[in-house]
C-alpha positions as CSV (number, residue, x, y, z in Angstrom):
1,X,30.5,46.2,24.2
2,X,32.8,43.5,25.7
3,X,29.7,42.6,27.7
4,X,27.4,41.9,24.8
5,X,30.2,40.5,22.9
6,X,30.3,38.3,25.9
7,X,26.5,37.3,26.0
8,X,26.4,36.3,22.8
9,X,29.0,34.1,22.8
10,X,27.7,32.3,25.4
11,X,24.3,31.9,24.1
12,X,26.0,30.1,21.2
13,X,27.1,27.4,23.6
14,X,24.5,24.7,22.9
15,X,23.8,21.6,25.2
16,X,25.1,19.3,22.4
17,X,28.0,21.5,21.8
18,X,28.6,21.3,25.9
19,X,28.7,17.9,25.4
20,X,31.0,17.4,22.3
21,X,33.8,19.0,24.3
22,X,33.1,17.1,27.3
23,X,33.5,13.9,25.2
24,X,36.7,15.6,23.4
25,X,38.2,16.3,27.0
26,X,37.5,13.4,28.7
27,X,39.0,11.3,26.2
28,X,42.0,13.0,25.9
29,X,42.1,13.0,30.1
30,X,41.7,8.8,29.5
31,X,44.5,8.9,27.3
32,X,46.9,10.9,29.2
33,X,45.8,8.7,32.6
34,X,46.9,5.4,30.3
35,X,50.1,7.3,29.4
36,X,50.8,8.2,33.0
37,X,49.8,4.7,34.4
38,X,52.9,2.8,32.5
39,X,56.3,2.5,34.1
40,X,58.2,5.2,36.5
41,X,60.8,7.2,34.9
42,X,63.3,4.9,37.2
43,X,63.0,1.5,35.8
44,X,65.6,-0.6,36.7
45,X,66.2,-1.4,32.9
46,X,66.3,1.6,30.7
47,X,66.3,-0.5,27.5
48,X,63.1,-2.1,28.5
49,X,60.9,0.6,26.7
50,X,63.1,0.5,23.6
51,X,60.5,0.0,20.3
52,X,60.8,-3.8,19.4
53,X,60.0,-3.2,15.6
54,X,62.9,-2.1,14.4
55,X,65.4,-5.4,14.2
56,X,68.7,-3.4,13.9
57,X,67.7,-1.4,17.4
58,X,66.6,-4.7,18.8
59,X,70.2,-5.8,18.1
60,X,72.0,-3.1,19.4
61,X,69.9,-3.5,22.7
62,X,70.5,-7.0,23.3
63,X,74.5,-6.5,22.4
64,X,74.5,-3.6,25.0
65,X,72.7,-5.8,27.9
66,X,75.2,-8.3,27.4
67,X,78.5,-5.9,27.6
68,X,77.2,-4.2,30.5
69,X,75.2,-7.2,32.6
70,X,72.7,-5.6,34.5
71,X,71.7,-2.3,32.8
72,X,70.5,-0.8,35.9
73,X,73.1,1.3,37.9
74,X,73.8,-1.0,40.8
75,X,73.3,0.7,44.3
76,X,76.1,1.9,46.3
77,X,77.3,-0.4,48.6
78,X,77.0,1.1,52.2
79,X,77.9,-1.8,54.0
80,X,81.4,-1.7,56.0
81,X,84.3,-3.1,54.4
82,X,85.3,-6.5,56.1
83,X,89.4,-6.6,56.1
84,X,89.0,-10.7,56.3
85,X,87.6,-10.8,52.7
86,X,90.7,-8.5,51.5
87,X,93.1,-11.1,50.6
88,X,94.7,-10.1,47.0
89,X,94.4,-7.7,44.6
90,X,91.0,-9.4,42.6
91,X,89.6,-9.0,45.8
92,X,90.0,-5.1,46.0
93,X,89.3,-5.0,42.5
94,X,85.9,-6.4,43.1
95,X,85.1,-3.9,45.6
96,X,86.5,-0.9,43.7
97,X,83.9,-2.3,40.8
98,X,81.2,-2.0,43.2
99,X,81.8,0.8,45.2
100,X,84.0,3.3,42.7
101,X,82.1,6.9,42.3
102,X,83.5,6.5,38.5
103,X,82.0,3.9,37.5
104,X,78.2,5.2,39.5
105,X,78.8,7.6,36.8
106,X,79.2,6.0,33.9
107,X,76.4,3.4,34.9
108,X,74.3,6.4,35.0
109,X,75.3,8.3,32.1
110,X,74.3,4.9,30.0
111,X,70.7,4.4,31.7
112,X,70.2,8.6,31.2
113,X,71.1,8.1,27.2
114,X,69.2,5.0,27.0
115,X,66.4,7.1,28.0
116,X,66.7,9.2,24.7
117,X,65.6,6.0,22.5
118,X,61.8,6.3,23.3
119,X,61.8,9.7,23.3
120,X,63.3,10.1,19.7
121,X,60.9,7.0,18.0
122,X,57.5,8.0,19.3
123,X,55.4,10.2,17.3
124,X,55.1,14.2,17.9
125,X,52.4,15.1,20.3
126,X,48.7,15.3,18.3
127,X,47.4,18.9,18.4
128,X,44.1,19.8,19.4
129,X,42.9,23.2,18.7
130,X,39.3,24.8,19.7
131,X,38.2,28.2,18.8
132,X,35.3,29.3,21.3
133,X,35.4,32.9,21.7
134,X,35.3,35.7,19.1
135,X,33.5,36.5,16.2
136,X,32.0,33.4,14.8
137,X,31.1,33.2,10.7
138,X,27.4,32.7,9.6
139,X,26.9,30.3,7.5
140,X,23.0,29.4,6.0
141,X,22.8,26.5,8.5
142,X,23.1,28.5,12.0
143,X,25.7,30.7,13.0
144,X,29.0,28.9,14.1
145,X,29.4,28.4,18.1
146,X,32.8,26.3,18.1
147,X,35.5,25.5,16.3
148,X,37.6,22.0,17.2
149,X,40.2,20.1,15.1
150,X,42.9,17.3,16.3
151,X,45.9,16.7,14.0
152,X,49.3,14.4,14.4
153,X,51.8,14.2,12.1
154,X,52.9,10.5,10.7
155,X,56.4,10.9,9.4
156,X,57.8,8.7,6.8
157,X,58.7,5.2,7.7
158,X,61.7,4.6,8.6
159,X,62.6,8.2,10.0
160,X,61.9,7.2,13.5
161,X,63.7,3.9,13.7
162,X,66.7,5.5,11.8
163,X,66.4,8.3,14.7
164,X,66.4,5.2,17.3
165,X,69.3,3.7,16.2
166,X,71.4,7.0,16.0
167,X,70.3,7.7,19.6
168,X,70.9,3.9,19.8
169,X,74.5,4.6,19.0
170,X,75.2,7.1,21.4
171,X,74.3,4.9,23.9
172,X,77.0,2.1,22.8
173,X,79.5,4.8,23.2
174,X,78.2,5.4,26.7
175,X,79.0,1.6,26.8
176,X,81.8,2.3,25.5
177,X,83.2,4.7,28.0
178,X,81.8,2.4,31.0
179,X,84.2,-0.3,29.7
180,X,87.1,2.2,29.6
181,X,86.3,4.0,33.3
182,X,85.9,0.2,34.7
183,X,89.4,-0.5,32.9
184,X,91.2,2.7,34.2
185,X,89.5,1.5,37.8
186,X,90.9,-1.6,38.0
187,X,94.3,-0.9,36.6
188,X,94.5,2.0,39.2
189,X,93.6,-0.1,42.0
190,X,95.9,-2.9,41.1
191,X,98.3,-0.1,40.8
192,X,97.8,1.3,44.4
193,X,97.2,-2.6,45.5
194,X,101.0,-3.1,44.5
195,X,102.4,-0.2,45.8
196,X,101.1,-1.1,49.1
197,X,102.4,-4.1,48.8
198,X,106.2,-2.7,47.4
199,X,105.9,-0.4,50.6
200,X,105.1,-3.1,53.0
201,X,107.8,-5.5,51.8
202,X,110.5,-3.0,51.3
203,X,110.0,-1.9,55.1
204,X,110.0,-5.4,56.5
205,X,113.1,-6.1,54.6
206,X,114.5,-2.8,56.0
207,X,113.9,-3.7,59.5
208,X,115.6,-7.0,58.5
209,X,118.3,-5.4,57.5
210,X,118.5,-3.0,60.5
211,X,118.6,-5.9,63.0
212,X,121.4,-7.6,61.1
213,X,123.2,-4.2,61.1
214,X,123.3,-4.2,64.9
215,X,124.3,-7.4,65.2
216,X,127.8,-5.8,63.3
217,X,128.0,-3.2,65.5
218,X,128.0,-5.8,68.6
219,X,130.4,-7.8,66.8
220,X,132.5,-4.2,66.1
221,X,132.0,-3.4,69.8
222,X,133.4,-6.7,71.2
223,X,136.2,-6.3,68.6
224,X,136.9,-3.0,70.1
225,X,136.8,-4.0,73.5
226,X,139.6,-6.4,72.4
227,X,141.6,-3.7,71.1
228,X,140.9,-5.4,67.3
229,X,138.9,-3.0,65.8
230,X,138.9,1.0,66.0
231,X,136.0,3.2,67.5
232,X,135.4,4.4,63.8
233,X,133.8,0.9,63.2
234,X,131.6,1.4,65.9
235,X,130.5,4.8,64.9
236,X,130.0,4.1,61.1
237,X,127.4,1.2,62.4
238,X,125.5,3.7,64.5
239,X,125.5,6.0,61.2
240,X,124.0,3.1,59.0
241,X,121.4,2.7,61.7
242,X,120.7,6.2,61.5
243,X,120.0,6.5,58.2
244,X,117.8,3.4,58.3
245,X,115.9,4.8,60.2
246,X,115.3,7.7,57.7
247,X,114.5,5.2,55.5
248,X,111.9,3.9,57.0
249,X,110.2,7.0,57.8
250,X,110.3,7.6,53.9
251,X,108.8,4.3,53.4
252,X,105.8,4.9,55.7
253,X,104.7,7.9,54.2
254,X,104.8,6.2,50.6
255,X,102.8,3.5,52.6
256,X,100.3,6.1,53.7
257,X,99.9,7.5,50.8
258,X,99.3,4.0,48.9
259,X,96.3,2.8,51.4
260,X,95.2,6.5,51.0
261,X,95.0,5.8,46.9
262,X,93.8,2.3,47.5
263,X,91.3,3.7,49.8
264,X,90.3,6.3,47.5
265,X,89.8,3.7,44.4
266,X,87.1,2.2,47.0
267,X,85.5,5.0,47.9
268,X,86.4,5.2,51.7
269,X,88.2,7.5,54.0
270,X,91.8,8.0,52.8
271,X,92.6,6.9,56.7
272,X,90.6,3.9,56.9
273,X,92.8,0.5,58.1
274,X,93.4,-2.4,55.3
275,X,95.0,-5.5,55.7
276,X,98.8,-5.8,55.2
277,X,99.6,-7.7,51.9
278,X,100.6,-11.3,51.9
279,X,104.0,-12.0,50.8
280,X,103.3,-13.8,47.3
281,X,105.7,-15.3,45.1
282,X,107.3,-14.6,41.8
283,X,104.8,-14.7,39.2
284,X,105.6,-16.0,36.2
285,X,104.4,-14.7,32.5
286,X,104.4,-16.6,29.0
287,X,102.1,-14.1,26.7
288,X,102.3,-13.7,23.1
289,X,102.5,-9.8,21.3
290,X,100.2,-11.3,18.1
291,X,97.7,-12.7,20.3
292,X,97.1,-9.3,22.7
293,X,97.2,-6.9,19.2
294,X,94.8,-9.2,17.8
295,X,92.9,-9.1,21.2
296,X,93.2,-5.7,21.7
297,X,91.6,-4.9,18.2
298,X,88.4,-6.6,19.2
299,X,88.2,-5.8,22.9
300,X,89.9,-2.3,23.2
301,X,86.8,0.1,24.4
302,X,88.6,3.2,22.6
303,X,88.4,1.3,19.5
304,X,85.0,0.2,20.2
305,X,84.0,3.8,20.4
306,X,85.4,4.7,17.6
307,X,83.5,2.1,15.4
308,X,80.2,2.7,17.5
309,X,80.8,6.5,16.0
310,X,80.9,5.6,12.3
311,X,78.0,3.5,12.6
312,X,75.9,6.3,14.2
313,X,76.9,8.4,10.8
314,X,75.7,5.8,8.7
315,X,72.5,6.1,10.4
316,X,72.7,9.9,10.3
317,X,73.0,9.5,6.5
318,X,70.2,7.1,6.5
319,X,68.2,9.7,8.4
320,X,69.2,12.4,5.9
321,X,68.1,10.6,2.9
322,X,64.5,10.0,4.3
323,X,64.0,13.5,5.1
324,X,64.0,14.3,1.5
325,X,60.5,12.8,1.4
326,X,57.6,14.8,2.7
327,X,56.2,14.2,6.0
328,X,52.2,13.6,6.5
329,X,49.6,15.5,8.6
330,X,46.4,14.0,9.1
331,X,43.4,16.2,11.1
332,X,39.8,15.2,12.3
333,X,37.7,19.1,12.2
334,X,34.5,19.7,13.8
335,X,32.0,22.8,13.8
336,X,29.1,23.4,15.8
337,X,26.6,25.0,14.3
338,X,23.8,26.9,16.1
339,X,20.3,25.8,16.1
340,X,19.1,29.5,15.5
341,X,20.2,31.4,12.3
342,X,19.6,34.3,10.6
343,X,18.4,32.3,7.4
344,X,15.0,30.8,7.5
345,X,16.8,27.6,6.4
346,X,18.8,27.3,9.3
347,X,18.9,23.8,10.1
348,X,21.5,23.6,12.8
349,X,23.8,20.5,11.3
350,X,27.0,20.5,12.8
351,X,29.9,19.8,10.2
352,X,33.2,17.5,10.4
353,X,35.8,16.5,7.9
354,X,39.2,15.3,7.7
355,X,42.1,16.6,6.2
356,X,45.9,16.0,5.6
357,X,48.7,18.1,5.0
358,X,52.5,17.4,3.5
359,X,55.7,19.3,4.4
360,X,57.6,20.4,1.2
361,X,61.4,19.6,1.6
362,X,62.6,22.1,-1.5
363,X,65.4,23.6,0.4
364,X,68.2,21.0,-1.1
365,X,70.9,23.5,0.2
366,X,70.2,22.3,3.5
367,X,69.4,18.4,2.4
368,X,72.4,18.4,0.7
369,X,75.0,19.6,3.5
370,X,73.1,16.7,5.8
371,X,74.1,14.2,4.1
372,X,77.6,15.6,3.2
373,X,77.8,16.0,7.1
374,X,77.1,12.3,7.7
375,X,79.2,10.9,4.9
376,X,82.3,13.0,5.9
377,X,81.7,12.0,9.6
378,X,82.2,8.4,8.2
379,X,85.2,9.7,6.6
380,X,86.4,11.2,9.4
381,X,85.6,8.2,11.9
382,X,87.4,5.9,9.5
383,X,90.7,8.0,9.9
384,X,90.4,8.4,13.6
385,X,89.6,4.6,13.9
386,X,93.0,4.0,12.1
387,X,94.6,6.2,14.3
388,X,93.0,4.5,17.0
389,X,94.5,1.1,16.1
390,X,97.5,2.9,16.0
391,X,98.1,4.1,19.1
392,X,96.5,1.0,20.9
393,X,98.8,-1.1,18.8
394,X,101.8,0.8,20.4
395,X,100.6,1.0,24.0
396,X,100.2,-2.6,23.7
397,X,103.7,-3.2,22.5
398,X,105.1,-0.9,25.0
399,X,103.4,-2.4,28.1
400,X,104.2,-5.9,26.8
401,X,107.8,-5.0,26.4
402,X,107.7,-3.3,29.7
403,X,106.0,-6.7,31.2
404,X,108.5,-8.8,29.4
405,X,111.8,-6.9,30.7
406,X,110.2,-6.6,34.5
407,X,110.3,-10.6,34.7
408,X,113.9,-11.0,33.4
409,X,115.0,-8.4,36.0
410,X,112.9,-10.2,38.5
411,X,114.1,-13.3,38.2
412,X,117.7,-12.3,37.7
413,X,117.4,-10.5,41.0
414,X,115.8,-13.5,42.4
415,X,118.1,-16.3,41.4
416,X,121.4,-14.9,40.9
417,X,122.0,-11.4,42.3
418,X,120.1,-11.6,45.7
419,X,121.8,-15.1,46.7
420,X,125.1,-13.9,45.7
421,X,124.9,-10.3,47.9
422,X,123.8,-12.9,50.5
423,X,126.7,-15.1,50.1
424,X,129.3,-11.8,49.6
425,X,128.1,-10.4,53.1
426,X,127.9,-13.6,55.1
427,X,131.6,-14.3,53.8
428,X,132.5,-10.8,54.7
429,X,130.9,-11.4,58.1
430,X,133.4,-14.1,58.7
431,X,136.6,-12.2,57.3
432,X,135.5,-9.9,59.7
433,X,135.1,-11.6,62.8
434,X,138.6,-13.0,61.7
435,X,140.0,-10.3,61.2
436,X,140.6,-10.8,57.7
437,X,138.0,-8.4,56.2
438,X,138.0,-4.6,57.3
439,X,134.4,-2.8,58.6
440,X,133.7,-0.7,55.5
441,X,133.8,-3.3,53.1
442,X,131.2,-5.2,55.7
443,X,129.1,-2.4,55.9
444,X,129.2,-2.0,51.6
445,X,128.7,-5.6,50.9
446,X,125.5,-5.2,53.5
447,X,124.1,-2.1,52.0
448,X,124.2,-3.8,48.1
449,X,122.0,-6.7,49.3
450,X,119.5,-4.4,51.2
451,X,119.3,-2.1,47.8
452,X,119.3,-5.5,45.9
453,X,116.3,-7.0,48.0
454,X,114.3,-3.7,47.9
455,X,114.8,-3.5,43.7
456,X,113.5,-7.1,43.9
457,X,110.6,-6.1,45.5
458,X,110.1,-2.9,43.6
459,X,110.7,-4.7,40.6
460,X,108.4,-7.5,41.2
461,X,105.8,-4.4,42.0
462,X,106.7,-3.0,38.4
463,X,106.2,-6.3,36.5
464,X,102.2,-6.1,38.1
465,X,101.5,-3.0,37.8
466,X,103.0,-2.6,34.0
467,X,101.0,-6.1,33.6
468,X,97.9,-3.9,34.9
469,X,98.8,-1.5,32.4
470,X,98.8,-4.2,29.9
471,X,95.0,-5.5,30.7
472,X,93.7,-1.9,30.5
473,X,95.3,-1.3,26.8
474,X,94.2,-4.4,25.7
475,X,90.9,-4.5,27.3
476,X,90.0,-7.5,28.9
477,X,91.6,-9.5,32.1
478,X,94.2,-11.8,30.7
479,X,95.5,-15.0,32.0
480,X,99.4,-15.1,32.9
481,X,99.9,-18.5,31.4
482,X,99.3,-19.1,27.6
483,X,97.0,-22.4,27.6
484,X,99.3,-23.8,24.8
485,X,102.9,-23.1,26.1
486,X,105.2,-25.4,27.7
487,X,106.4,-24.1,31.1
488,X,109.1,-24.9,32.9
489,X,108.4,-25.9,36.8
490,X,110.8,-23.8,38.5
491,X,109.1,-20.6,37.7
492,X,105.6,-21.6,37.1
493,X,103.1,-20.9,40.2
494,X,101.2,-23.5,41.7
495,X,97.4,-23.4,41.6
496,X,97.7,-22.6,45.2
497,X,99.8,-19.6,44.5
498,X,98.0,-18.5,41.9
499,X,94.6,-17.8,43.7
500,X,94.4,-14.1,45.0
501,X,97.0,-12.8,42.9
502,X,99.6,-15.5,43.9
503,X,99.2,-15.9,48.0
504,X,100.8,-17.7,50.0
């Protein structure tokens, strides 16, 4: 039975039918070949293949290009780090932006989501149908040998553009995440650098204080030999020297941790060597809270992401309304007829025709729910925008108050407390040598001077770290000085000091 059926089917395939099938297949193959000859999947610019017919989509593309600079994810910098190029926090920041894996990941996310736009803005694949096997119909013109059809769905004008704009808003939110990740990396790199700076300066100050205390012990020993002091003075100096040794061990551990953290931000081994940070002068700040709040309202990536999300829901609302309009599917059909039929009047003429079909969007419950979802998404975004604005404003005010307090404390230590403590130690040293001051008073004053020096370096470090946090929440690098401010020359660094974080 199956053999007879196969012979009948095989006999139906005339030379004209074979040529028709080959022509159709050749046309499809040529179309796929032309499509495959396009750009590869790893093009440098993921926005290049976005459709250009939609003005709103073009606007989003150009804005994203300007915000991300080069849209292509930069290749990882494999070359070894030259320590001579790392002179200040800005040098570390530039290297972290180029090497940090979190930023590379965020860039790849942007590029990945950008590839969705040409997918959702393209027509669905055409359908090619062929029915060459089976019991075919018998007509007066002859027996049907082959039935083939080609159809294409054509969505309502505006649907594909709306879907593209929705996908573009996903890209815009990913760009906001990229900017936030970059700000986080920059802030953490600066914080790690300044912790490295503090531990280095604290170790230097402790070594200097160690040498000073050793001089006090020698003075106490000389007075002991002259019967002008007791053994207790020498022992107390030795105990304090041992205490300094333990503090140096702790500071050394903290310095190692800071180096490891800084290397982590640079995507380097934790134990890789770094150049010693150069001593810097206290940097003066003149910031205006109102200006910072206004800048944060427009530059904060958190605020930008919420706005992009609101815009996405608005585009979803437009698409939900367009989904109430039917789509059209057009088709071209062809039937090959065998020349020899059962009828005496069979002529073997092939048949062809065109047709169209539409979907019927009649289920209002689904369509209404889609519009309500988009509307509620907009309302949700507006509430989130207000909450985010309040949170960012608080973070700006908190970081600003910390910077202000840190600067006042640092200036107080530098200009008042440390000079007075130094004078007290000098007077105590002279008094002890002359036998007018006891050794415990001298050591107590010496210890206070060391603590004040360490506190000054810690406060300077905290000032820079809090300023890094302020730049993170504001959403951009900030100038330390207001251009319109009238600064005091005694607290304003010179241009040479402001280079590379105010290095000498």
